[in-house]
N, C-alpha and C positions, 0 to 999 in steps of 0.2 A: 503493498498498499504505497505510496507516493501517499509526502505528505509537505506542502509547500507554504518557502518561510511569509509569507505572508500570515498565515495562518498560524503558525506559533511565536510570532512578534505581536500580535492584537492578543495573543495567551500571556504574556509577558505585563510586567509593571512596567510604568513604567516608564519607570526611571532604569530601568535596564535597557529597555526600547532606546533612553535617547545614550545611554553608552554604546551599545552595539551604532549606532549612527555613529557617532561621533568615530569608534574605530575604522568604520567602514569605509569611515573614510579619507583617514589618515592611510590605512592599507594603501586605497585609489590613489593617492597623491605619491606614492613607492612605487608602482610601477605603472611600469610609460613602457609600449614599443618604440621602436625608433623613430615608426609612423608616427603615433599619438605626441610622441617631441618634435619631429618638424611639425605638424601643425599646433600643434600646443606654439609657437617658434611663429608664425602664418608664412612657413615657408612653404614653398607649393614644390611640389620632385620636381618639377620643369627649373624651379630657380636653386635646387638646389645642386642639381647636373652645372648652373652657370657658374656660380660659386666653385666648385671641385673640378671644373672642369670634363665631366663626361658624357656620359646620354641619361637620357631621361627613363631608361631601358635599365641600365645599372645600382642607379639611385633603386629603383624594386627592389632589383633583386639584394641588392643592402639591406631591405629594407624587411627582405624575406625571410635571413636567414637565421640560423641559429645558435650560427656556429663560423665565427670570423678572425680575425687578424686582429690584437688589440689597434696592432697599427690602423687600421682599417676603419674603428671606431672610435678609437681617435680622431681621425681627424675627419668625422664624419661629423664627431660632436664638436671639431672643433668650428664648422663650417659654418656652425648654427649659432657660433657666438658660445657654446658656452666650451671648457674646458672636462679632460678626465682622471679619474682620482678609480687608484682600487684602493680599495681594504678587504683587509683583510680579519676575518671572526677565528675566533677559536671559543668551546667551552674554557669558563673559570678566569677567562684574560680580556683583557680593557682590547676590540677591536685597534689594529695597529696596520697606516699608510707601507703599501709597498708602495718603494722606490727605484726606481731604476729600468725597470720595464717601460717605462715607459719618457724615450729619450727629448726632451724641451731641446735639442739643439738641430732638429733638422731643419 
């Protein structure tokens, strides 16, 4: 038997519903695809292709990839005006920034 989220939410106390909604908003802000990031920056695939000196089809392929070189990802993010940072997390340890893989001297 399938239970819909809306049905579960209606049965929760109002305070819990608010907490769930707040957490949902936080999670939505944390998870983006490259396509969503590009759109949030109000850039089209055609404009990204111009910035990266490539074809629109290449931008489409990049956005669909789940595995790519860090340099490709870094170039794509920088073309949108952002910067790429790598953070490593381990249990029982504060997250640390990983340096040396992203060469700023290009």
